[in-house]
N, C-alpha and C positions, 0 to 999 in steps of 0.2 A: 056681459060687462055690467058693472054696478054703477048706479047713478049717485053713489055716496060721494060727498066732497072729499077731496084729497087732503089728508091730515097734514101734509107738508106745506100746504098753502093757507095762509091766513089773510083774508082781505079785510081792510079797514075802511069804514065809511069815510068819505072825504068831507062830509058836512057835520060831523060829530067829533067830540073828543072824549077820551076816557077820563073819568073823574071818580075819585074815591072820597066819600064823605064820611067823617067819623066825628064823634063828640068825645072830647077828653073828659075823663072822670077825675074827681079829686085825687085819686091815687096816682094819677099821671102827672101831678104837679108838685112842685116843691113848696116850702113854707111861705115863699113870697107870692105864690099864685102863678108862677111861670111854668109852662109845660116843659117836662124833661126833654132834652135834645135827643136822647136815645129813643124816646117814644115817637118823636117826629120822624126820626130815621127809620124806625120799624114800619111806620105807616107808608113812607115812600117806598120801602122794599116790597110791602104787600101790594101797593098799587102797580108797581113795576112788574110784578109777577103775574098779573091777570092774563095778559096775552100770551106770554110764554107757556103758562099752564095749559092753555087750550091746545097748544101745539105738541108739547111733550107728553101730556096725559099720564104723568107719573111724577116721580120725585125730581126736584131740582134744588139748586142752591145758588145763593149769591156768592160769587168767588171773591170779589173785591169791590171796594168803593174807594176811588182815588182821592176824593176830597169832598168835604161837606162843610160849608162855611155858614155859621149863624151870624147874621149881622145885627140882630136885636132880639130881645126876649119875646117869646110868644105868650101873651097874657090870656088867661081863660075868660 
């Protein structure tokens, strides 16, 4: 029997949280200096894919996003 971890089980540390840190570049902003909403959504999608990617170890897709509400502009 192998001592390798079970690929169907992902354990999360209880004292840590998953964080993605990125720096928007000028190409990610409009003429007013606000970050494009689509860029923000793409970063959320990338951050949300980190743990599933460890499990599937292959291709995956985001099937749907039910709602994304921007309450104010994000300035650089």
